[in-house]
N, C-alpha and C positions, 0 to 999 in steps of 0.2 A: 504496499499500499506503501502509496509518492505520497510526499505533503501536499501534491498538487489536487491531485484524487481526496485528502481528507480538508487540504480546503472546498474543493466544487459543493464534497457534500453538504459541511456546514452552510456556506450560502444558498444552495436549492433549499437547506430546511430551513431558514432566516425567512428565503425568497417565501418558502409553502406558507405559512406558518404567520405570515403577515399576510397573504393576497385571499388564504381562509376567512382569519378572526374579520378581515376590512368591510365585510358585511357588517355582522353581531357590531360593533365596534360603532359604526355609521350610525346606525338603527336607532343605538342608544342614545347616542350625541345624540342627534335630532329631537330621539323624544324630552334626554332630558331637558333641550337648550330651551322648546317649546315647554315643560312642569314651570320652567324658572321663570319663565316671557310670564306665561302663566299668575304662578307664584305672586310676581312680580307686582303687576298688575292690579290684581284684586289685594294683594299685602296680605293671603294664607298663605304664612311660616309653618306650614306641619312637615312632617319629616317623613316621613314613607309615605305625601301622594307623589315624591321623589321617584321610591324607588318599585311601588306595582308598576309602576306603566314603564318606568324600565324593562324589566324583569318578562313586560309581556312584547313587548318591541321583539326582545330576543327570539321573547320562543313566536314570536316572526317571523320573524326570519331566520329561523332558520327551519321550518319549513316551508318557507318560498324557496332558500337557496340549499335545501339538503343535497337537491340531487344532486346540484352543481359540485359542492364540496361533497359531498362521496368520488363521484367520477373524476376529480383535480385529484383529488387522492391515491384515486385506483390506476393512474393515471402515474403517477409519485409511487406510487410501493415501486410497480412495473419496473420503470427507470429506475430504481435505487436494485431490484434485485436482478436486472441485467446488468448493471456497472458488478455487483460483485458477484454475476456468474464467469463474466471476463476480465477478473481481476486481476494477473498472475504476479508472484512472491518472484 
């Protein structure tokens, strides 16, 4: 296993992690911002009001993006296994 291969695997792993988590984080960010604006406008300072909509938004995002996420992870796993099969000592 060469140092270049290790760096490539680490880079691809970080890319996959960022790409797979992006839709969930974006949904959570948008809902959190919306709830914060709502709380600022209405002067409602309830701490739990911000958590429940974010949880619901992340669940909805998971339902929407799950097929794409599974496809991406399957392709990534096949790519990693292909790299392992082609490794030579």
